[in-house]
C-alpha positions, 0 to 999 in steps of 0.5 A: 145591651150591656150584659147578655146571657146566652143559654142557647148552647146549654150546658155551656152558658156565656155571659158577655159584659160590655161597659158595665159598672163592676158591681152590676157585672158581678150581679149579672154573673151571680144571676146567671149562676143561680139560674144555671144551678136551678136547672140542676144539671152540670154546666160550664160558663164563659164570662167575657169581661174583656170589655168591662169598664175598669173600676176607677180608683177611689178619690182621697177623702181629704187632700192632706190625707197621708199616703198609704204605704206602697203595696207589695208586688206579686214577687213578694208573695202578694195575693194577685187573685181575681175578685168575683168581678174579675178585677184585681182588687185595685178599684174601689170596694163597696158593701156590694162586693162583700154581699156578692162574696157572701152570695158566692159562698152560699152558692159554693156547695152547689157550684162544687156539685154541678159547675164543671168550670168558669172561664173568665175572659179579661183584657190584658193587664200589661206585662205578664197579662193574665198570667199574674191573675190567679182566679181561685177554684177555692173561692168559686168551688169549681175549676176556674181559668182566666184567659184573654180570648173568648175562643180559648175560654169556650174551648176550656169550658167545653173540655170541662163538660166532655167527661160528663157528657151523657151522664145527666149531671 
């Protein structure tokens, strides 16, 4: 099964994505968030995307198309934040990315009220690993972290829940 959502440790939810196209992974994450929000209680989630199939770079439309200018690197102040699918934005973008970003925007007020934290597990990205990937709390509306190990993500997510244990939120 390429995407598994585990609810057995509620209020901690885990989504495991395996070799799924990025747009389908985004949809699975949104579906989990919607279902968790419907419960009306505080929750945290671990989104394990360490095995996510990387997005293939877009092929040029024509062989004689001019090359795009070089992208600035992170040292030049470039945005290195993680997109809703956990990627760094270097893969193709389609209409579904914009639609999914709008969906997150619609969910954001409720996420701010009930989501205690989202922990994304991603594969190493080369030098600097996840240190160069800055998942945005502002984008999601709740605390976010990006790590390389599931155990670290689960520990972080449980820590977000601890201050709210027993208050029903």
